[in-house]
N, C-alpha and C positions, 0 to 999 in steps of 0.2 A: 452033152447035157441039155435036155429040153427044159425050158422054163415051165413052171406050173403055176396056176392061179391059186394063191393062198386063200384059205378060208378067212372070212371076216372074223375079227375078234369080238363081235357082238351080233345080236340077232338082227334079222332084216327089219324088224319093226322097232328097233331101238331108237330110231331118229324121228319117229312119229311124234307130233303131228306135222313136223316140218317136211319130212320126206317119208312117203308111205312105203310100206313093206313091198308092195308090188313093184314100185319104181326101183327100189334097192335090188330086188331079185333080178329084174331085167338088166339094170346097169352092171351089176356084178357078174351074173351068170351068163349074160349074152354079150354085152359090149366089152367088158373087161376081158372076158374069155376070148373074144375075137382078137383083141390086141395080142394076147399071149400066143394064140394060134398063128397069127401072122408073123410075129417075130421068130417063132420056131421054124416056120416055113421059109422065111428069108434066110435064116442061118444055115439051112440045108446046103445052100450054095457056097457057104464060107465055113467049113468045118473047123478051121483054125480059130475062129471067133466064138464058136459055140461053147467053149469052156469058160469064157470070160464072164465075170459078174455083170449084171445088167447096168450097173452104175458106170462101169468102164466103157461099155458099148455106147451109152448115152453121151458120155463125155467126148467120145470120138466122132460124134456126128458133126 
């Protein structure tokens, strides 16, 4: 099972004026997506862990 980046439950501009839409797009679409991609790549080496919920993986660190 590969992890997927969930959609935000609000619009990118919903936090303005505190956080602008472009910052949200970059953080969610680039940074957060990179974290998801990296954990999926790391789990390719450990197929027995790939089916675990992310909470279980984090607790085991």
